[in-house]
Structure formats: C-alpha cells, structure tokens
C-alpha positions in Angstrom: -21.4 48.9 179.1 -22.1 50.2 175.5 -25.0 52.5 174.2 -27.4 49.1 173.8 -28.3 47.5 176.9 -28.7 44.2 175.8 -26.1 42.9 173.0 -26.6 43.8 169.1 -25.0 41.3 166.8 -23.2 42.6 163.2 -25.1 41.0 161.8 -28.6 43.2 163.1 -27.0 46.3 162.5 -25.9 45.5 159.1 -30.0 44.6 158.5 -31.0 47.9 160.2 -29.2 50.3 158.4 -29.6 48.3 154.8 -33.6 49.1 155.8 -33.0 52.4 156.9 -30.6 53.2 152.7 -34.3 51.6 151.5 -36.6 53.7 152.8 -34.2 57.2 152.2 -34.2 55.9 149.1 -37.8 55.9 149.0 -38.1 59.5 150.3 -36.3 60.6 147.1 -39.0 62.3 144.8 -39.5 60.5 141.9 -38.1 63.1 138.5 -40.7 64.9 136.6 -42.7 63.6 133.7 -42.0 65.3 130.4 -42.7 64.7 126.8 -39.2 63.9 124.4 -38.5 66.2 121.7 -40.3 66.1 118.2 -38.1 66.7 115.0 -40.7 68.8 113.4 -40.6 72.4 112.1 -41.7 75.6 113.9 -45.3 76.0 112.2 -45.1 79.3 111.0 -48.6 79.8 110.6 -48.8 82.9 113.0 -45.9 85.2 114.8 -44.6 83.1 118.3 -43.5 86.9 119.5 -47.1 87.9 119.7 -48.1 84.2 120.5 -46.0 84.2 123.6 -47.4 87.2 124.5 -50.7 85.7 124.5 -49.8 82.8 126.1 -49.3 84.8 129.1 -52.6 86.4 128.6 -54.3 83.0 128.4 -52.7 80.2 129.1 -50.2 80.8 131.3 -52.5 80.5 134.5 -53.0 77.1 134.3 -50.1 76.4 131.9 -46.7 76.3 132.9 -43.7 75.3 130.8 -41.3 73.4 133.4 -41.2 69.1 133.2 -42.8 68.9 136.9 -44.7 72.1 137.5 -48.5 71.1 136.1 -51.2 73.7 137.9 -55.0 73.0 136.9 -53.5 72.4 133.2 -51.0 70.3 132.4 -47.3 72.0 131.5 -46.9 72.7 128.2 -42.7 72.3 127.4 -43.0 69.9 124.2 -46.5 69.6 123.8 -46.1 70.4 119.7 -46.0 67.8 117.7 -46.4 65.3 120.9 -50.0 62.8 121.6 -52.3 64.6 124.1 -52.5 63.1 127.8 -48.8 61.8 127.5 -47.9 63.1 130.5 -47.9 60.5 134.0 -47.9 63.3 136.8 -50.6 64.9 135.7 -54.4 63.5 136.1 -55.6 64.5 132.5 -59.7 63.5 131.9 -60.8 60.2 130.2 -62.0 62.2 127.2 -58.7 63.3 126.6 -56.7 60.2 127.7 -58.8 58.4 125.6 -58.9 61.5 122.6 -55.6 59.5 120.8 -55.1 63.5 119.2 -51.9 64.6 118.2 -50.7 68.3 119.1 -50.2 69.8 116.1 -51.9 72.9 114.5 -55.2 72.2 113.3 -55.7 69.9 116.5 -54.3 73.3 118.9 -56.1 75.4 116.6 -59.6 73.7 117.1 -59.3 72.7 121.1 -58.3 76.4 121.9 -61.0 77.9 119.4 -63.5 76.2 121.8 -61.9 73.4 124.6 -65.7 72.6 124.8 -67.1 72.2 121.4 -63.6 70.0 120.8 -63.8 68.4 124.1 -67.2 67.7 126.1 -65.7 66.0 128.4 -62.7 67.7 129.0 -62.1 69.9 132.2 -60.2 72.5 130.6 -62.1 75.6 132.4 -60.7 77.8 129.3 -63.2 80.6 127.4 -62.8 80.1 124.0 -60.6 82.4 121.8 -62.4 82.9 118.5 -59.5 85.1 117.1 -57.6 83.3 114.8 -54.5 85.3 114.8 -54.3 85.1 118.7 -54.8 81.2 118.1 -52.0 80.8 115.2 -49.7 83.4 117.2 -50.0 80.7 120.7 -49.9 77.4 118.1 -46.1 79.2 116.4 -45.2 80.3 120.0 -45.9 76.2 121.4 -44.0 74.8 118.5 -41.0 77.0 119.5 -41.0 75.1 122.8 -38.2 72.9 123.0 -35.9 71.5 125.4 -34.6 68.0 126.3 -35.9 66.0 128.9 -32.6 66.3 130.9 -32.6 70.1 130.7 -36.7 70.4 131.5 -36.0 68.2 134.9 -32.8 69.8 135.6 -33.8 73.8 135.2 -36.0 76.0 137.9 
C-alpha cells in the first residue's frame, strides 16, 4: 500500500500541485514601488554636500532613500521633479493626494519651510525649517538622488 489509504488519481495530484504553485506565487513579496527617473538638471541653488548633512539632521528620521523603505514619511529617492503622492506603497494624506504638486525647487522650498502652512491637512510632522540656506541645500541634495527603478528595488 502506498502513502495514501485510498487511491489518488494522477489528475488529483496535478491539481494539488497546481494549487500549491499558485499559492506560493501569491506569497512572493510585491516589488517596492519607486518613482521614475527624471531628466531635470541638478538644482544648483544650494550646496548638495551641506544638504546631505542637513538631510541627515532634519529628514532622515522619517524619510529613507530606498524604494520600499517608507517610514513615517515616504522614501525620497527620485523625489525631485516627480509628482507628489506618487508611491503606491505609501499611505499619503488625502490633502497630499489632492495637492497635485510637482516636486521642484519652488514647491519643495515652500513645503520644507513650513509643512503645516503649505498643506494644512497634511500629515508631515516636522518643525518648519526657517533657514532658507538649509532648505536650498536640502533641495540641492534631493535633486542629486537619481537611481533607476531596477537599481532601487535590487539594492539593500
């Protein structure tokens, strides 16, 4: 006698393996969402090196720089030049979804200066950055963060 007490047809075995295969495919993680590359010139109104330090001080606690690594805020790789509320794997506020902004230097400057004033119903919990030089440096740094979607999803 075999493994089963009752005879099992070959068709039943094929169906069982097909269901198992479909179930395993459904368990595969969804690739992280990412923003498309933008062909805008790097923003030169600030110092990108100083902006990296400022980013680490003011932004990094809530924003990562890798697709799929959203924290309190969305990851910011390729943010410069792209529309707001673009990532499907981050839950934006309704206000941000409806804003229809393009993340260019002017929009980022207004938003970083005072997120609550720029978007009163938004959910970014950040103190305003009143120093225009710091904001310009952060924007310059963000404008240098260019990585292809495939490189974003494969880097860890």
